[in-house]
BALOBA-1460 file (C-alpha; in Angstrom, 3 decimals):
// residues 338
<rec num="1" residu="m" x="8.832" y="0.965" z="-8.445"/>
<rec num="2" residu="f" x="5.306" y="0.694" z="-9.827"/>
<rec num="3" residu="l" x="4.949" y="4.259" z="-10.985"/>
<rec num="4" residu="g" x="7.733" y="3.610" z="-13.431"/>
<rec num="5" residu="f" x="5.354" y="1.374" z="-15.353"/>
<rec num="6" residu="f" x="2.891" y="4.234" z="-16.088"/>
<rec num="7" residu="s" x="4.699" y="5.650" z="-19.075"/>
<rec num="8" residu="i" x="4.885" y="2.190" z="-20.659"/>
<rec num="9" residu="l" x="1.409" y="0.944" z="-19.907"/>
<rec num="10" residu="i" x="-0.798" y="3.982" z="-19.654"/>
<rec num="11" residu="g" x="0.655" y="6.651" z="-21.885"/>
<rec num="12" residu="p" x="2.889" y="9.709" z="-21.621"/>
<rec num="13" residu="p" x="2.941" y="11.176" z="-18.099"/>
<rec num="14" residu="a" x="1.301" y="14.519" z="-17.382"/>
<rec num="15" residu="a" x="3.184" y="17.386" z="-15.795"/>
<rec num="16" residu="a" x="5.036" y="16.475" z="-12.609"/>
<rec num="17" residu="q" x="3.274" y="16.950" z="-9.345"/>
<rec num="18" residu="e" x="4.308" y="19.918" z="-7.237"/>
<rec num="19" residu="w" x="6.573" y="18.902" z="-4.356"/>
<rec num="20" residu="h" x="5.149" y="19.581" z="-0.920"/>
<rec num="21" residu="g" x="7.479" y="17.357" z="1.071"/>
<rec num="22" residu="p" x="10.571" y="18.225" z="3.111"/>
<rec num="23" residu="t" x="13.442" y="20.237" z="1.691"/>
<rec num="24" residu="t" x="15.780" y="20.282" z="4.678"/>
<rec num="25" residu="g" x="16.936" y="17.739" z="7.211"/>
<rec num="26" residu="p" x="19.958" y="16.030" z="8.746"/>
<rec num="27" residu="a" x="22.825" y="14.722" z="6.626"/>
<rec num="28" residu="a" x="22.989" y="10.923" z="6.470"/>
<rec num="29" residu="a" x="25.444" y="8.888" z="8.517"/>
<rec num="30" residu="p" x="26.730" y="5.901" z="6.513"/>
<rec num="31" residu="g" x="26.812" y="2.262" z="7.619"/>
<rec num="32" residu="k" x="23.391" y="2.004" z="9.249"/>
<rec num="33" residu="r" x="21.698" y="-1.395" z="9.445"/>
<rec num="34" residu="i" x="17.951" y="-1.404" z="8.812"/>
<rec num="35" residu="v" x="15.652" y="-4.372" z="9.382"/>
<rec num="36" residu="v" x="12.501" y="-4.508" z="7.225"/>
<rec num="37" residu="v" x="9.650" y="-6.703" z="8.544"/>
<rec num="38" residu="a" x="7.442" y="-7.490" z="5.527"/>
<rec num="39" residu="e" x="3.993" y="-8.980" z="6.199"/>
<rec num="40" residu="n" x="3.914" y="-10.800" z="2.858"/>
<rec num="41" residu="m" x="6.177" y="-10.161" z="-0.143"/>
<rec num="42" residu="r" x="3.587" y="-11.737" z="-2.445"/>
<rec num="43" residu="n" x="1.677" y="-8.471" z="-2.042"/>
<rec num="44" residu="d" x="3.022" y="-6.298" z="-4.873"/>
<rec num="45" residu="g" x="2.810" y="-3.137" z="-2.764"/>
<rec num="46" residu="i" x="5.024" y="-4.640" z="-0.053"/>
<rec num="47" residu="g" x="7.388" y="-6.136" z="-2.620"/>
<rec num="48" residu="g" x="7.640" y="-2.786" z="-4.348"/>
<rec num="49" residu="i" x="8.378" y="-0.957" z="-1.109"/>
<rec num="50" residu="v" x="11.151" y="-3.394" z="-0.210"/>
<rec num="51" residu="a" x="12.756" y="-3.045" z="-3.663"/>
<rec num="52" residu="d" x="12.677" y="0.747" z="-3.423"/>
<rec num="53" residu="l" x="14.022" y="0.695" z="0.132"/>
<rec num="54" residu="n" x="17.030" y="-1.159" z="-1.193"/>
<rec num="55" residu="e" x="17.474" y="1.480" z="-3.880"/>
<rec num="56" residu="a" x="17.410" y="4.343" z="-1.371"/>
<rec num="57" residu="a" x="19.653" y="2.409" z="1.032"/>
<rec num="58" residu="g" x="22.261" y="2.156" z="-1.703"/>
<rec num="59" residu="v" x="22.396" y="5.936" z="-1.876"/>
<rec num="60" residu="l" x="22.661" y="6.252" z="1.888"/>
<rec num="61" residu="q" x="25.289" y="3.487" z="2.118"/>
<rec num="62" residu="w" x="22.992" y="1.597" z="4.482"/>
<rec num="63" residu="h" x="22.391" y="-2.161" z="4.682"/>
<rec num="64" residu="i" x="18.870" y="-3.617" z="4.464"/>
<rec num="65" residu="v" x="17.940" y="-6.939" z="6.118"/>
<rec num="66" residu="t" x="14.455" y="-8.126" z="5.004"/>
<rec num="67" residu="l" x="12.400" y="-10.570" z="7.070"/>
<rec num="68" residu="d" x="9.403" y="-11.858" z="5.024"/>
<rec num="69" residu="a" x="6.619" y="-13.313" z="7.139"/>
<rec num="70" residu="a" x="4.877" y="-14.608" z="3.972"/>
<rec num="71" residu="g" x="1.457" y="-13.938" z="5.495"/>
<rec num="72" residu="d" x="2.081" y="-16.374" z="8.383"/>
<rec num="73" residu="e" x="1.266" y="-15.143" z="11.943"/>
<rec num="74" residu="a" x="3.968" y="-17.240" z="13.614"/>
<rec num="75" residu="r" x="6.626" y="-16.116" z="11.157"/>
<rec num="76" residu="l" x="5.536" y="-12.496" z="11.646"/>
<rec num="77" residu="a" x="5.899" y="-12.802" z="15.394"/>
<rec num="78" residu="d" x="9.403" y="-14.237" z="14.960"/>
<rec num="79" residu="a" x="10.373" y="-11.432" z="12.543"/>
<rec num="80" residu="l" x="9.132" y="-8.746" z="14.947"/>
<rec num="81" residu="r" x="11.014" y="-10.336" z="17.828"/>
<rec num="82" residu="i" x="14.232" y="-10.489" z="15.817"/>
<rec num="83" residu="s" x="13.878" y="-6.922" z="14.583"/>
<rec num="84" residu="v" x="13.848" y="-5.418" z="18.083"/>
<rec num="85" residu="s" x="16.449" y="-7.765" z="19.546"/>
<rec num="86" residu="g" x="20.124" y="-7.055" z="19.877"/>
<rec num="87" residu="d" x="20.984" y="-9.618" z="17.214"/>
<rec num="88" residu="v" x="19.409" y="-9.760" z="13.743"/>
<rec num="89" residu="g" x="21.272" y="-12.921" z="12.820"/>
<rec num="90" residu="d" x="24.944" y="-12.066" z="12.641"/>
<rec num="91" residu="g" x="25.658" y="-10.665" z="16.052"/>
<rec num="92" residu="t" x="24.692" y="-7.118" z="15.131"/>
<rec num="93" residu="a" x="21.613" y="-5.085" z="16.110"/>
<rec num="94" residu="a" x="19.377" y="-2.994" z="13.917"/>
<rec num="95" residu="d" x="19.869" y="0.780" z="13.883"/>
<rec num="96" residu="g" x="16.286" y="1.196" z="12.722"/>
<rec num="97" residu="v" x="13.211" y="-0.863" z="11.725"/>
<rec num="98" residu="v" x="10.677" y="-0.489" z="8.903"/>
<rec num="99" residu="l" x="7.409" y="-2.359" z="9.235"/>
<rec num="100" residu="a" x="5.744" y="-3.043" z="5.900"/>
<rec num="101" residu="g" x="2.082" y="-3.967" z="5.476"/>
<rec num="102" residu="l" x="1.299" y="-5.359" z="8.911"/>
<rec num="103" residu="d" x="-1.095" y="-3.992" z="11.558"/>
<rec num="104" residu="a" x="1.138" y="-2.291" z="14.107"/>
<rec num="105" residu="v" x="-1.494" y="-2.065" z="16.815"/>
<rec num="106" residu="r" x="-2.190" y="-5.814" z="16.612"/>
<rec num="107" residu="g" x="1.400" y="-6.872" z="15.953"/>
<rec num="108" residu="m" x="3.550" y="-4.728" z="18.232"/>
<rec num="109" residu="p" x="2.263" y="-5.141" z="21.859"/>
<rec num="110" residu="d" x="4.722" y="-7.913" z="22.632"/>
<rec num="111" residu="y" x="7.696" y="-6.121" z="21.087"/>
<rec num="112" residu="g" x="7.074" y="-2.404" z="21.593"/>
<rec num="113" residu="d" x="8.651" y="-2.325" z="25.067"/>
<rec num="114" residu="a" x="11.855" y="-3.879" z="23.740"/>
<rec num="115" residu="a" x="12.015" y="-1.299" z="20.914"/>
<rec num="116" residu="q" x="11.478" y="1.531" z="23.406"/>
<rec num="117" residu="e" x="14.072" y="0.195" z="25.845"/>
<rec num="118" residu="r" x="16.656" y="0.253" z="23.078"/>
<rec num="119" residu="a" x="15.375" y="3.640" z="21.790"/>
<rec num="120" residu="l" x="15.104" y="1.888" z="18.415"/>
<rec num="121" residu="p" x="13.729" y="4.150" z="15.673"/>
<rec num="122" residu="l" x="10.710" y="2.463" z="14.107"/>
<rec num="123" residu="v" x="8.633" y="3.580" z="11.133"/>
<rec num="124" residu="g" x="5.997" y="1.821" z="9.033"/>
<rec num="125" residu="w" x="4.305" y="1.608" z="5.655"/>
<rec num="126" residu="h" x="0.564" y="0.849" z="5.690"/>
<rec num="127" residu="v" x="0.695" y="-0.219" z="9.352"/>
<rec num="128" residu="g" x="-2.170" y="1.896" z="10.734"/>
<rec num="129" residu="p" x="-5.502" y="3.418" z="9.661"/>
<rec num="130" residu="r" x="-4.060" y="6.838" z="8.789"/>
<rec num="131" residu="p" x="-0.787" y="8.706" z="8.218"/>
<rec num="132" residu="g" x="1.327" y="9.838" z="11.109"/>
<rec num="133" residu="p" x="2.268" y="8.221" z="14.468"/>
<rec num="134" residu="v" x="0.451" y="5.020" z="15.354"/>
<rec num="135" residu="p" x="-1.060" y="5.402" z="18.873"/>
<rec num="136" residu="s" x="-0.206" y="2.747" z="21.471"/>
<rec num="137" residu="t" x="2.849" y="1.623" z="19.507"/>
<rec num="138" residu="p" x="6.473" y="2.833" z="19.101"/>
<rec num="139" residu="v" x="5.872" y="3.548" z="15.380"/>
<rec num="140" residu="a" x="6.931" y="7.174" z="14.924"/>
<rec num="141" residu="i" x="5.209" y="7.548" z="11.547"/>
<rec num="142" residu="n" x="2.972" y="5.466" z="9.323"/>
<rec num="143" residu="v" x="3.816" y="6.382" z="5.718"/>
<rec num="144" residu="t" x="0.772" y="6.071" z="3.514"/>
<rec num="145" residu="t" x="-1.475" y="8.172" z="1.382"/>
<rec num="146" residu="d" x="-4.658" y="9.312" z="3.155"/>
<rec num="147" residu="p" x="-6.946" y="6.233" z="3.219"/>
<rec num="148" residu="a" x="-10.081" y="8.421" z="3.275"/>
<rec num="149" residu="a" x="-8.955" y="10.243" z="0.094"/>
<rec num="150" residu="v" x="-8.050" y="6.948" z="-1.547"/>
<rec num="151" residu="a" x="-11.469" y="5.495" z="-0.712"/>
<rec num="152" residu="r" x="-13.300" y="8.509" z="-2.083"/>
<rec num="153" residu="l" x="-11.324" y="8.363" z="-5.319"/>
<rec num="154" residu="a" x="-11.978" y="4.688" z="-5.836"/>
<rec num="155" residu="a" x="-15.692" y="5.038" z="-5.145"/>
<rec num="156" residu="k" x="-15.894" y="8.097" z="-7.392"/>
<rec num="157" residu="a" x="-14.363" y="6.055" z="-10.239"/>
<rec num="158" residu="a" x="-17.158" y="3.484" z="-9.897"/>
<rec num="159" residu="i" x="-19.864" y="6.086" z="-9.633"/>
<rec num="160" residu="t" x="-18.611" y="8.042" z="-12.661"/>
<rec num="161" residu="r" x="-18.104" y="4.926" z="-14.775"/>
<rec num="162" residu="s" x="-21.623" y="3.679" z="-14.088"/>
<rec num="163" residu="n" x="-23.287" y="7.087" z="-14.532"/>
<rec num="164" residu="g" x="-24.318" y="7.007" z="-10.901"/>
<rec num="165" residu="r" x="-25.965" y="3.588" z="-11.014"/>
<rec num="166" residu="a" x="-23.249" y="1.283" z="-9.625"/>
<rec num="167" residu="g" x="-24.086" y="-1.999" z="-7.931"/>
<rec num="168" residu="v" x="-21.046" y="-2.523" z="-5.728"/>
<rec num="169" residu="v" x="-19.333" y="-5.252" z="-3.769"/>
<rec num="170" residu="i" x="-16.363" y="-4.235" z="-1.640"/>
<rec num="171" residu="l" x="-13.496" y="-6.619" z="-0.797"/>
<rec num="172" residu="t" x="-11.436" y="-5.980" z="2.317"/>
<rec num="173" residu="d" x="-9.328" y="-7.638" z="4.997"/>
<rec num="174" residu="y" x="-10.669" y="-7.059" z="8.491"/>
<rec num="175" residu="r" x="-7.297" y="-7.884" z="10.058"/>
<rec num="176" residu="y" x="-5.862" y="-4.514" z="9.056"/>
<rec num="177" residu="a" x="-7.045" y="-1.151" z="10.289"/>
<rec num="178" residu="i" x="-6.069" y="0.598" z="7.079"/>
<rec num="179" residu="a" x="-8.070" y="-1.929" z="5.021"/>
<rec num="180" residu="v" x="-11.138" y="-1.422" z="7.208"/>
<rec num="181" residu="s" x="-10.750" y="2.341" z="6.943"/>
<rec num="182" residu="k" x="-10.634" y="2.212" z="3.165"/>
<rec num="183" residu="a" x="-13.578" y="-0.217" z="2.940"/>
<rec num="184" residu="r" x="-15.771" y="1.930" z="5.168"/>
<rec num="185" residu="g" x="-14.857" y="5.036" z="3.227"/>
<rec num="186" residu="m" x="-15.778" y="3.398" z="-0.074"/>
<rec num="187" residu="a" x="-19.019" y="2.064" z="1.430"/>
<rec num="188" residu="n" x="-20.003" y="5.527" z="2.722"/>
<rec num="189" residu="s" x="-19.393" y="7.089" z="-0.698"/>
<rec num="190" residu="i" x="-21.463" y="4.443" z="-2.439"/>
<rec num="191" residu="k" x="-24.277" y="4.852" z="0.075"/>
<rec num="192" residu="a" x="-24.226" y="8.586" z="-0.516"/>
<rec num="193" residu="c" x="-24.828" y="8.038" z="-4.259"/>
<rec num="194" residu="g" x="-28.598" y="8.204" z="-4.671"/>
<rec num="195" residu="q" x="-29.003" y="5.534" z="-7.374"/>
<rec num="196" residu="c" x="-26.044" y="3.343" z="-6.421"/>
<rec num="197" residu="t" x="-26.366" y="0.154" z="-4.373"/>
<rec num="198" residu="l" x="-23.944" y="-1.311" z="-1.895"/>
<rec num="199" residu="l" x="-24.593" y="-5.051" z="-2.322"/>
<rec num="200" residu="e" x="-22.112" y="-6.532" z="0.107"/>
<rec num="201" residu="l" x="-18.902" y="-5.971" z="2.065"/>
<rec num="202" residu="v" x="-16.798" y="-9.151" z="1.905"/>
<rec num="203" residu="d" x="-13.935" y="-10.052" z="4.241"/>
<rec num="204" residu="v" x="-11.218" y="-11.951" z="2.339"/>
<rec num="205" residu="p" x="-7.772" y="-12.075" z="4.011"/>
<rec num="206" residu="l" x="-5.069" y="-10.937" z="1.604"/>
<rec num="207" residu="a" x="-3.076" y="-14.094" z="2.417"/>
<rec num="208" residu="d" x="-5.999" y="-16.249" z="1.132"/>
<rec num="209" residu="t" x="-6.854" y="-14.539" z="-2.117"/>
<rec num="210" residu="a" x="-5.530" y="-17.385" z="-4.306"/>
<rec num="211" residu="t" x="-7.959" y="-19.874" z="-2.752"/>
<rec num="212" residu="r" x="-10.834" y="-17.612" z="-1.758"/>
<rec num="213" residu="m" x="-11.296" y="-15.325" z="-4.779"/>
<rec num="214" residu="p" x="-12.405" y="-17.978" z="-7.341"/>
<rec num="215" residu="v" x="-15.021" y="-19.176" z="-4.818"/>
<rec num="216" residu="e" x="-16.183" y="-15.670" z="-3.944"/>
<rec num="217" residu="i" x="-16.448" y="-14.524" z="-7.543"/>
<rec num="218" residu="a" x="-18.569" y="-17.563" z="-8.445"/>
<rec num="219" residu="r" x="-20.806" y="-16.907" z="-5.408"/>
<rec num="220" residu="l" x="-21.204" y="-13.185" z="-6.064"/>
<rec num="221" residu="m" x="-22.093" y="-13.687" z="-9.735"/>
<rec num="222" residu="q" x="-24.670" y="-16.336" z="-8.830"/>
<rec num="223" residu="q" x="-26.107" y="-14.290" z="-5.997"/>
<rec num="224" residu="y" x="-26.298" y="-10.857" z="-7.667"/>
<rec num="225" residu="g" x="-26.108" y="-11.456" z="-11.396"/>
<rec num="226" residu="g" x="-26.709" y="-8.296" z="-13.363"/>
<rec num="227" residu="e" x="-27.086" y="-6.190" z="-10.222"/>
<rec num="228" residu="l" x="-23.343" y="-6.367" z="-9.686"/>
<rec num="229" residu="t" x="-21.568" y="-3.858" z="-11.910"/>
<rec num="230" residu="d" x="-18.459" y="-2.914" z="-9.915"/>
<rec num="231" residu="i" x="-16.148" y="-4.744" z="-7.515"/>
<rec num="232" residu="l" x="-14.053" y="-2.456" z="-5.364"/>
<rec num="233" residu="a" x="-11.122" y="-3.769" z="-3.351"/>
<rec num="234" residu="i" x="-8.570" y="-2.367" z="-0.900"/>
<rec num="235" residu="n" x="-5.697" y="-3.875" z="-2.895"/>
<rec num="236" residu="d" x="-4.924" y="-4.967" z="-6.467"/>
<rec num="237" residu="l" x="-3.969" y="-8.449" z="-5.210"/>
<rec num="238" residu="y" x="-7.632" y="-9.481" z="-5.047"/>
<rec num="239" residu="f" x="-7.979" y="-8.973" z="-8.801"/>
<rec num="240" residu="d" x="-4.885" y="-11.025" z="-9.602"/>
<rec num="241" residu="d" x="-6.921" y="-13.994" z="-8.431"/>
<rec num="242" residu="a" x="-10.381" y="-12.849" z="-9.622"/>
<rec num="243" residu="t" x="-10.117" y="-12.355" z="-13.344"/>
<rec num="244" residu="a" x="-9.615" y="-16.021" z="-14.316"/>
<rec num="245" residu="e" x="-12.847" y="-16.935" z="-12.512"/>
<rec num="246" residu="l" x="-14.755" y="-14.083" z="-14.185"/>
<rec num="247" residu="q" x="-13.575" y="-15.443" z="-17.509"/>
<rec num="248" residu="r" x="-14.667" y="-19.002" z="-16.549"/>
<rec num="249" residu="e" x="-18.040" y="-17.593" z="-15.533"/>
<rec num="250" residu="g" x="-18.395" y="-16.217" z="-19.083"/>
<rec num="251" residu="i" x="-18.401" y="-12.589" z="-17.907"/>
<rec num="252" residu="a" x="-17.176" y="-10.276" z="-20.626"/>
<rec num="253" residu="p" x="-14.440" y="-7.828" z="-19.602"/>
<rec num="254" residu="d" x="-16.670" y="-4.810" z="-20.342"/>
<rec num="255" residu="r" x="-19.616" y="-6.270" z="-18.355"/>
<rec num="256" residu="i" x="-18.089" y="-5.713" z="-14.911"/>
<rec num="257" residu="s" x="-15.561" y="-3.242" z="-13.562"/>
<rec num="258" residu="l" x="-12.767" y="-3.917" z="-11.035"/>
<rec num="259" residu="i" x="-11.441" y="-0.887" z="-9.164"/>
<rec num="260" residu="s" x="-8.710" y="-0.974" z="-6.513"/>
<rec num="261" residu="a" x="-8.236" y="1.470" z="-3.649"/>
<rec num="262" residu="g" x="-4.607" y="0.663" z="-3.397"/>
<rec num="263" residu="d" x="-1.147" y="0.126" z="-4.764"/>
<rec num="264" residu="g" x="-1.061" y="0.291" z="-8.573"/>
<rec num="265" residu="s" x="0.794" y="-2.979" z="-9.150"/>
<rec num="266" residu="p" x="2.299" y="-3.934" z="-12.533"/>
<rec num="267" residu="s" x="-0.389" y="-6.580" z="-13.045"/>
<rec num="268" residu="a" x="-3.109" y="-4.025" z="-12.304"/>
<rec num="269" residu="l" x="-1.671" y="-1.512" z="-14.765"/>
<rec num="270" residu="d" x="-1.462" y="-4.216" z="-17.413"/>
<rec num="271" residu="r" x="-5.144" y="-5.138" z="-16.897"/>
<rec num="272" residu="i" x="-6.156" y="-1.495" z="-17.105"/>
<rec num="273" residu="q" x="-4.212" y="-0.893" z="-20.281"/>
<rec num="274" residu="r" x="-5.696" y="-4.031" z="-21.963"/>
<rec num="275" residu="g" x="-9.251" y="-3.276" z="-20.789"/>
<rec num="276" residu="y" x="-9.239" y="-6.626" z="-19.050"/>
<rec num="277" residu="y" x="-11.862" y="-6.210" z="-16.316"/>
<rec num="278" residu="q" x="-9.939" y="-3.727" z="-14.206"/>
<rec num="279" residu="t" x="-10.756" y="-0.097" z="-15.034"/>
<rec num="280" residu="a" x="-8.895" y="1.853" z="-12.363"/>
<rec num="281" residu="t" x="-6.452" y="1.734" z="-9.453"/>
<rec num="282" residu="v" x="-5.705" y="4.440" z="-6.914"/>
<rec num="283" residu="a" x="-1.929" y="4.062" z="-6.877"/>
<rec num="284" residu="e" x="0.631" y="4.704" z="-4.165"/>
<rec num="285" residu="p" x="3.852" y="6.523" z="-5.147"/>
<rec num="286" residu="l" x="5.797" y="3.578" z="-3.746"/>
<rec num="287" residu="a" x="9.316" y="4.649" z="-4.663"/>
<rec num="288" residu="l" x="8.763" y="8.093" z="-3.113"/>
<rec num="289" residu="q" x="7.315" y="6.499" z="0.032"/>
<rec num="290" residu="a" x="10.308" y="4.148" z="0.374"/>
<rec num="291" residu="w" x="12.748" y="7.022" z="0.209"/>
<rec num="292" residu="q" x="10.601" y="8.899" z="2.734"/>
<rec num="293" residu="l" x="10.697" y="5.930" z="5.125"/>
<rec num="294" residu="l" x="14.482" y="6.016" z="5.229"/>
<rec num="295" residu="d" x="14.503" y="9.787" z="5.485"/>
<rec num="296" residu="e" x="12.201" y="9.556" z="8.494"/>
<rec num="297" residu="l" x="14.545" y="6.963" z="10.071"/>
<rec num="298" residu="n" x="17.506" y="9.247" z="9.398"/>
<rec num="299" residu="r" x="15.735" y="12.088" z="11.168"/>
<rec num="300" residu="l" x="14.919" y="9.890" z="14.163"/>
<rec num="301" residu="m" x="18.491" y="8.576" z="14.381"/>
<rec num="302" residu="a" x="19.665" y="12.239" z="14.399"/>
<rec num="303" residu="r" x="17.179" y="12.869" z="17.237"/>
<rec num="304" residu="q" x="15.053" y="15.135" z="15.075"/>
<rec num="305" residu="p" x="11.257" y="14.949" z="14.566"/>
<rec num="306" residu="v" x="9.838" y="13.151" z="11.546"/>
<rec num="307" residu="s" x="8.805" y="15.256" z="8.539"/>
<rec num="308" residu="g" x="5.207" y="14.010" z="8.610"/>
<rec num="309" residu="f" x="4.978" y="14.298" z="4.813"/>
<rec num="310" residu="v" x="1.834" y="12.715" z="3.213"/>
<rec num="311" residu="a" x="2.121" y="12.047" z="-0.505"/>
<rec num="312" residu="d" x="-0.885" y="12.346" z="-2.811"/>
<rec num="313" residu="p" x="-2.632" y="9.227" z="-4.230"/>
<rec num="314" residu="i" x="-2.776" y="8.888" z="-8.001"/>
<rec num="315" residu="v" x="-5.813" y="7.647" z="-9.945"/>
<rec num="316" residu="v" x="-4.887" y="5.596" z="-12.993"/>
<rec num="317" residu="t" x="-7.319" y="4.651" z="-15.762"/>
<rec num="318" residu="r" x="-6.805" y="3.616" z="-19.356"/>
<rec num="319" residu="t" x="-7.523" y="7.117" z="-20.684"/>
<rec num="320" residu="d" x="-6.048" y="9.244" z="-17.899"/>
<rec num="321" residu="p" x="-2.263" y="9.246" z="-17.645"/>
<rec num="322" residu="a" x="-0.720" y="9.388" z="-14.200"/>
<rec num="323" residu="p" x="1.090" y="12.623" z="-13.336"/>
<rec num="324" residu="a" x="4.807" y="12.275" z="-12.995"/>
<rec num="325" residu="v" x="6.036" y="12.210" z="-9.415"/>
<rec num="326" residu="a" x="8.208" y="15.129" z="-8.365"/>
<rec num="327" residu="d" x="11.923" y="14.547" z="-8.484"/>
<rec num="328" residu="f" x="12.074" y="13.255" z="-4.948"/>
<rec num="329" residu="r" x="15.370" y="11.410" z="-5.483"/>
<rec num="330" residu="t" x="17.233" y="14.656" z="-6.130"/>
<rec num="331" residu="i" x="15.511" y="16.334" z="-3.227"/>
<rec num="332" residu="y" x="16.321" y="13.588" z="-0.757"/>
<rec num="333" residu="r" x="19.930" y="13.293" z="-2.014"/>
<rec num="334" residu="r" x="20.310" y="16.995" z="-1.376"/>
<rec num="335" residu="i" x="18.886" y="16.636" z="2.147"/>
<rec num="336" residu="w" x="21.101" y="13.631" z="2.927"/>
<rec num="337" residu="q" x="24.137" y="15.317" z="1.257"/>
<rec num="338" residu="r" x="24.505" y="12.295" z="-0.999"/>
């Protein structure tokens, strides 16, 4: 639950956000079995969602089975096949499926028919380019903040920090529609800034950041030197593997700014608080989104439409505390009659 770190690392929270999510819905039936297909648990966002899904499942008296693909395409295919089958490993079938961090359009064609034949409720987190249903897939709702809003906020942070003179490199992963959407949004905002420069858009798969980022940071610093003032990325994970190389290159922490359009991981919040290269992250309210995912599944299992709720992203900097998230746990407990 990454937002729980804000009060420790960033300062006292501001007033709680106003709740604009659901307030009514079906009561929860106990004993449901939910399979979570996680693209890669090394990604702090996915790991956080899985942890918070388990918390919400405890309230619902549901059982979570997590299948971690660890960034491997073959393992992901196996996990998707298992999730929609009639046996998830112990002779029982899933009552619902949560997809976490994968690209549903690319990943589901071979398994969507099986899910639809079983009328299997299926929801996702960060599995498409925008919130809502994912076209051409059985995913009833993709739970995410608005990628366009996240991209604008991240780019604005770079523009403001640089007094409108940012020299920007953007890191993304072309395998995922949501990553491409964020990267294009950030690029468009930088291009619209009269005295800013978009130096390069770099494709680095999230699964390869440990090996690729040191090489890319060395190349970028050699190629652009002082022109490069800000590195924007679609996820904090890139910066977990970038800062050591910046230090080896002799780049002072206040010489270059790292800004993430996604997640708000514990390591990112720590870097921001210490002033260690990263200056901002546009965070997801992960715990809220996890509870929403199970609420959406509960609605589908009760043959009701999804709520369609879209939570607001949260910009975190060293000087600006994050607003407290509304008391969604109490609200969802009330809806579920738990």
